[in-house]
C-alpha positions in Angstrom: -1.2 -5.5 19.1 1.1 -7.6 17.1 -1.7 -8.2 14.2 -3.2 -4.7 14.7 0.7 -3.2 13.9 0.8 -5.6 10.9 -2.6 -5.8 9.1 -3.1 -2.1 9.5 -1.1 1.3 8.8 -0.6 1.5 12.6 -2.5 1.4 16.0 -5.2 4.4 16.8 -6.6 4.6 20.3 -10.0 3.6 18.8 -8.2 0.6 16.8 -6.5 -0.5 20.2 -10.0 -0.2 22.1 -12.0 -2.4 19.0 -9.5 -5.2 18.8 -9.4 -5.3 22.5 -13.1 -5.8 22.7 -13.6 -8.2 19.7 -10.9 -10.2 20.2 -8.0 -10.9 17.5 -10.1 -13.3 15.7 -13.2 -11.3 15.6 -11.5 -8.3 14.7 -9.5 -10.2 11.5 -12.7 -11.7 10.3 -14.6 -8.2 10.7 -11.6 -7.0 8.3 -11.7 -9.5 5.9 -15.3 -8.5 5.0 -14.5 -4.7 4.3 -17.8 -3.9 2.8 -19.5 -4.8 6.1 -17.6 -1.8 7.8 -19.1 1.7 7.7 -16.1 4.0 6.4 -18.0 7.6 6.7 -14.8 9.4 7.5 -12.5 8.0 4.4 -15.3 8.4 2.1 -16.0 12.1 3.0 -12.5 12.5 2.4 -12.3 11.0 -1.2 -14.9 12.8 -2.1 -12.7 15.7 -1.6 -10.7 14.4 -4.3 -13.2 14.1 -7.3 -10.9 13.4 -10.4 -9.4 10.2 -8.3 -12.9 8.7 -9.2 -13.0 9.5 -12.7 -13.6 6.7 -15.6 -11.5 6.8 -19.0 -14.9 8.4 -20.4 -14.8 11.0 -17.6 -11.5 12.2 -17.9 -12.1 12.6 -21.9 -15.3 14.3 -21.5 -13.5 17.2 -19.2 -11.0 17.5 -21.9 -13.5 17.8 -24.3 -15.1 20.4 -22.3 -11.8 22.4 -21.6 -11.8 21.3 -17.7 -9.0 19.7 -17.8 -5.9 19.6 -20.0 -4.8 16.8 -22.3 -2.1 14.8 -21.1 -2.5 16.2 -17.2 -1.7 15.1 -14.2 -4.4 16.2 -11.7 -6.4 13.1 -11.7 -3.1 10.9 -11.3 -2.5 13.2 -8.1 -5.8 13.0 -6.7 -5.6 9.2 -6.6 -2.3 9.3 -4.5 -4.1 12.0 -2.2 -7.4 9.9 -2.0 -5.0 6.5 -1.3 -3.2 8.7 1.4 -6.2 9.9 3.0 -7.7 6.3 3.2 -4.4 5.0 4.6 -4.6 7.4 7.6 -8.5 7.6 8.0 -9.9 4.0 6.8 -11.6 2.0 8.8 -11.2 -0.8 6.5 -7.6 -1.0 7.3 -6.4 -4.5 6.2 -8.3 -3.9 2.7 -6.3 -0.5 2.2 -3.2 -2.3 2.9 -3.9 -5.1 1.0 -4.7 -2.5 -2.1 -1.2 -1.0 -1.4 0.2 -4.5 -1.8 -1.5 -5.3 -5.0 -0.4 -1.6 -6.4 3.1 -2.7 -6.0 2.6 -6.4 -7.4 0.5 -5.2 -10.8 2.6 -1.8 -10.5 1.7 1.2 -12.7 3.6 4.1 -11.9 1.5 6.9 -10.8 1.6 9.6 -12.0 3.1 8.5 -15.1 2.7 10.1 -18.8 1.0 7.2 -20.9 -1.5 6.8 -18.1 -3.1 10.1 -17.5 -6.1 9.1 -18.8 -6.7 5.5 -17.5 -4.6 5.2 -14.2 -7.6 6.7 -11.6 -10.2 3.7 -13.4 -7.4 1.3 -12.8 -7.1 2.0 -9.5 -10.7 1.1 -8.8 -11.7 -1.3 -11.4 -8.6 -3.3 -11.1 -6.9 -3.0 -8.0 -9.4 -2.1 -5.6 -12.1 -4.3 -6.7 -10.2 -7.2 -6.6 -7.7 -6.5 -3.6 -9.6 -9.3 -1.4 -10.7 -11.5 -4.2 -9.4 -14.0 -6.6 -5.9 -13.0 -8.1 -6.6 -14.8 -11.2 -9.6 -12.2 -11.6 -7.4 -9.1 -10.8 -5.0 -10.4 -13.4 -7.2 -11.0 -16.1 -8.6 -7.5 -15.1 -5.1 -6.0 -15.4 -4.3 -7.5 -18.8 -7.4 -5.8 -20.3 -7.2 -2.2 -18.6 -5.6 0.6 -20.9 -3.4 1.4 -18.0 -1.5 -1.7 -17.7 -1.5 -2.3 -21.4 -0.2 1.8 -22.0 2.5 1.3 -18.9 3.9 -1.6 -20.3 3.9 -1.1 -24.1 1.1 -3.7 -25.4 -1.0 -1.3 -27.1 1.7 -0.9 -29.8 2.3 -4.7 -30.0 1.0 -6.1 -33.3 1.3 -9.4 -35.0 4.4 -8.0 -37.6 5.9 -6.6 -34.5 5.2 -8.2 -31.1 6.5 -6.2 -28.0 8.0 -8.2 -25.6 7.7 -5.7 -22.6 4.3 -7.0 -20.9 4.9 -10.5 -21.7 8.2 -10.6 -20.1 6.5 -8.6 -17.0 3.8 -10.6 -17.2 5.9 -14.0 -16.4 8.8 -12.2 -13.9 6.6 -10.0 -12.2 3.3 -10.7 -12.0 2.9 -14.4 -11.9 5.6 -17.2 -12.1 9.3 -15.3 -11.5 12.4 -16.0 -12.9 12.4 -19.7 -14.6 11.0 -18.4 -17.8 12.7 -18.8 -21.2 13.1 -16.8 -24.1 10.9 -18.4 -25.7 8.1 -18.6 -23.2 8.3 -14.8 -23.7 8.6 -14.5 -27.2 5.1 -17.0 -27.6 3.5 -14.7 -24.6 4.1 -11.6 -26.6 2.5 -13.2 -29.7 -0.5 -14.4 -27.7 -1.0 -11.1 -25.9 -1.2 -9.1 -29.7 -4.3 -7.8 -30.3 -5.0 -6.5 -26.4 -4.8 -2.7 -27.3 -6.3 0.6 -26.3 -8.6 2.8 -28.9 -6.9 5.9 -29.9 -10.1 7.3 -30.1 -11.7 6.5 -26.7 -9.0 5.6 -24.6 -10.7 2.2 -23.8 -9.7 -1.4 -24.0 -10.2 -3.0 -27.1 -9.4 -6.6 -28.8 -8.4 -6.0 -32.2 -8.3 -9.3 -34.1 -6.5 -7.3 -37.0 -3.2 -7.0 -34.6 -3.4 -10.6 -33.2 -0.5 -13.2 -34.2 -1.6 -16.5 -35.0 0.1 -20.2 -34.1 0.5 -22.5 -31.7 2.4 -21.6 -28.3 4.4 -23.0 -25.6 4.5 -21.2 -22.2 5.3 -23.1 -18.9 3.2 -25.7 -19.7 0.6 -24.0 -21.4 -0.5 -24.8 -25.0 -2.6 -23.7 -27.5 -3.2 -23.9 -31.0 -4.1 -20.1 -31.6 -5.2 -21.0 -34.8 -8.0 -18.1 -34.9 -7.3 -14.1 -34.7 -10.8 -13.9 -33.5 -10.1 -16.2 -30.9 -7.0 -14.4 -29.6 -8.5 -12.8 -27.1 -9.9 -16.0 -25.1 -6.5 -17.5 -25.8 -4.8 -15.1 -23.7 -7.4 -15.0 -21.2 -6.5 -19.0 -20.9 -2.8 -18.6 -20.7 -3.8 -15.8 -17.6 -5.7 -18.3 -16.0 -3.0 -20.9 -16.1 -0.5 -18.6 -15.2 -2.9 -17.2 -12.1 -2.8 -21.2 -10.9 0.8 -22.5 -11.8 2.4 -23.5 -8.5 5.3 -21.0 -9.4 2.7 -18.0 -8.9 1.3 -19.2 -5.9 4.6 -19.5 -4.1 5.4 -16.4 -5.3 2.8 -14.6 -4.0 2.9 -16.6 -1.1 6.3 -15.5 -0.4 5.6 -11.8 -1.2 2.5 -11.8 1.4 4.9 -13.3 4.0 7.4 -10.2 3.4 5.0 -8.0 3.7 3.4 -9.3 7.1 5.8 -12.0 8.6 9.8 -11.3 7.7 12.1 -9.8 5.4 13.3 -13.6 5.6 10.0 -15.5 5.3 9.7 -18.8 6.9 9.9 -21.2 4.4 7.3 -23.6 6.1 4.7 -20.9 5.8 5.3 -20.2 2.5 4.5 -23.8 1.7 1.8 -23.9 3.4 0.2 -20.8 2.6 1.3 -22.0 -1.4 -1.1 -24.7 -0.9 -3.9 -22.7 0.7 -3.5 -20.5 -2.6 -4.1 -23.6 -5.2 -6.8 -25.2 -3.3 -8.8 -22.2 -3.0 -7.9 -21.4 -6.8 -6.1 -18.0 -5.7 -8.6 -16.5 -3.7 -6.7 -14.2 -1.2 -9.1 -14.0 1.9 -7.8 -17.8 2.9 -4.5 -17.0 2.5 -4.8 -14.3 4.4 -6.4 -16.4 7.5 -4.3 -18.8 7.2 -1.2 -16.6 7.5 -2.5 -14.3 10.5 -3.2 -17.3 12.5 -0.4 -18.9 11.8 2.4 -20.0 14.8 5.2 -18.3 12.4 3.1 -15.0 12.3 2.8 -15.3 16.3 6.5 -15.5 16.4 7.4 -12.8 14.5 7.3 -9.7 16.6 10.2 -7.2 16.1 10.8 -8.8 12.4 9.5 -6.2 10.2 10.5 -2.4 9.8 8.1 0.1 8.4 8.7 1.4 4.9 8.7 5.5 4.8 5.5 6.0 3.6 3.8 3.5 6.5 5.7 5.3 9.0 4.3 8.8 7.8 1.0 7.1 8.1 1.4 5.5 11.3 2.6 8.6 12.9 -0.6 10.8 12.1 -2.8 7.4 13.4 -0.9 7.1 16.6 -0.9 10.8 17.4 -4.9 10.4 16.4 -5.0 13.5 14.4 -8.0 13.9 12.9 -8.7 15.6 8.9 -9.2 19.2 8.3 -12.7 20.5 8.2 -12.3 20.9 4.8 -10.2 21.1 1.8 -7.1 19.1 0.7 -4.3 21.1 2.0 -3.2 18.8 4.9 -3.3 15.7 2.7 -1.6 17.1 0.2 1.0 18.1 2.6 1.2 14.9 3.9 1.5 13.4 0.4 4.7 15.4 -0.5 6.5 14.7 2.5 6.0 11.0 1.6 7.4 12.1 -2.0 10.4 13.5 -0.1 10.9 10.5 2.2 11.0 8.5 -1.4 8.0 6.6 -1.2 4.7 8.8 -2.2 1.9 6.3 -3.1 2.1 4.1 -6.0 4.6 6.5 -7.5 7.5 4.1 -7.8 8.9 4.2 -11.5 10.2 0.5 -12.3 7.5 -2.0 -13.0 8.5 -4.0 -10.0 6.7 -1.9 -7.4 8.3 -0.2 -4.0 10.3 -2.7 -2.1 9.3 -4.1 1.3 12.5 -4.9 3.2 14.5 -3.0 5.6 17.8 -3.3 3.8 15.9 -1.3 0.7 15.0 1.9 2.8 18.0 2.2 5.5 19.7 5.6 4.7 21.0 8.3 6.5 19.2 10.9 5.0 16.1 8.8 4.6 16.1 8.5 8.2 16.2 12.3 8.8 13.3 12.7 6.3 11.5 10.6 9.0 12.7 12.5 11.8 11.7 16.0 10.6 8.1 14.6 9.8 7.8 13.5 12.9 8.7 16.9 14.5 6.7 18.6 12.2 3.5 16.7 12.5 3.4 16.4 16.6 4.0 20.0 16.8 1.6 21.1 13.9 3.9 22.9 12.0 3.5 21.2 8.8 0.6 20.1 7.9 -0.6 23.0 9.8 -4.3 22.3 9.7 -4.8 18.5 11.3 -6.8 18.4 14.1 -4.6 17.9 16.9 -5.7 16.8 20.6 -4.8 18.6 23.8 -1.4 17.4 24.2 -1.1 16.4 27.8 -4.8 15.1 28.3 -4.2 12.8 24.9 -0.9 11.4 25.8 0.0 11.8 29.2 -3.1 10.7 31.2 -4.7 14.1 31.3 -3.1 15.0 34.5 0.6 16.5 35.1 2.9 13.8 36.0 4.5 14.1 39.0 8.2 13.3 37.7 9.9 13.5 34.3 10.2 9.4 34.6 6.3 9.5 34.9 5.8 11.8 32.0 8.3 9.5 29.6 6.7 6.4 30.7 3.3 7.4 30.3 3.8 8.9 26.7 5.7 6.2 25.8 2.7 3.8 26.6 0.4 5.8 24.8 2.4 5.9 21.7 4.3 2.6 21.8 2.4 0.5 23.8 5.1 0.2 26.1 7.7 1.7 28.4 11.1 2.5 27.1 14.2 0.6 28.4 15.8 2.9 31.8 18.8 3.9 29.6 16.5 5.1 27.1 14.1 7.2 29.7 17.2 8.8 31.1 18.2 10.0 28.1 15.2 11.4 27.0 14.8 13.2 30.5 18.6 14.6 29.7 17.1 16.2 26.8 15.3 18.6 28.9 18.3 18.7 31.2 16.7 16.4 34.2 17.0 13.4 35.6 13.9 10.8 35.9 13.1 11.6 39.6 13.4 15.6 38.8 9.6 17.1 39.5 7.7 18.1 36.2 5.7 21.2 37.1 3.5 23.1 34.7 5.3 25.8 33.9 8.1 23.6 32.7 8.9 23.7 28.6 8.4 19.8 28.7 4.8 20.5 29.7 4.4 23.1 27.4 5.9 24.5 24.2 8.8 21.6 24.4 6.1 18.8 24.9 6.2 17.9 21.2 9.8 17.2 21.1 8.8 14.5 23.5 6.5 12.7 20.9 8.6 13.2 18.3 11.7 11.7 20.1 9.6 8.3 20.8 8.4 8.4 17.4 12.2 8.5 16.2 13.0 5.8 18.2 13.9 1.7 17.1 10.8 0.8 19.3 8.2 2.8 16.6 10.1 2.2 13.2 9.3 -2.0 14.0 5.9 -2.6 12.0 
């Protein structure tokens, strides 16, 4: 259950049954091979967001046809809607969690103006394509994608006026972290000139006429950089060097530990995962396998707190709500709820991606947004069109419990995987003006219109907020 809470967006009844049937090891291996997992429900939902799958050429074709406005944000919003649908209903849960991880690590804000025509393609061909592949391949793909080059201004960089924005973030955020010099940044910016975007097509192109030649030295990487025609190959060599730099390996290992283990990651585990990363030439699957089978991971129960987005998704999953039969209104409602909580998918404005530590999300206003969302979803108030199971059948075992204490125990076990402390159970019963021993009758509010409040109160609790 610990593995299930960390390697997914939250348990569902079906996922709990599956991991108990397969065992943790076999379940993990299956998740590490997402292509082998059928995903009919999620694929059907993503198909309801057709703009999310458009190529750059596809968006420009629709602009020319008058179907989409130039600089319109609709495709980017559909990328967010598709991401949320996958997070809730995909069977490839670890893959989707890693897509979110890399979307933050190589952040390109979605939606944002400069990437109106390229952000859907970036999601598909950079992040999703390489999420369980080699980081070196993902890094090079991002460096030659119009979304990244536009977002961090490299498309405007020339030999006469190298723009340092992408070069700096490449070092500080994407690879080695702090520890570079200003000379490293300047040389990186020079070497990356020429990686640009066609103003006519919106596609990536290498423009040798914009490339600044001359020797560069960047964090142990040296290149004569004599020829403008060889500038692209030289830039890719730098990216390979940075992807396999020990500082990059340690930084990615640390971030993975922060995501899956603890806000303050165990130093020994980081060291071991750094070696696994380097030994496997930046392949991520061996790193994840080592992480999830480590003693440090096993000992980290209770050491992580869900972010607002994860809390929202986990709510729908544990309540076992199904998607609406057609349309996208419910998914859009969930998207706007995540935005109100401060964490719409991929929408973080700065280039460093959403934070993943508890202190970053600790605020009274944020807590109220979560609590309101719990009740709205549990009661079916908003979204109104999700398919909700019969409350007592789904959450209390199918028959009316004899007492309020038995009701609370049954629902807590279903939602949290455990009963709550006696003092907490007593407080929940008192919410209904009862004691734990009070008889529960079919006409009681707690068995009818007020039952969703019990669901919400349990989802509001510290038991549920833990990842």
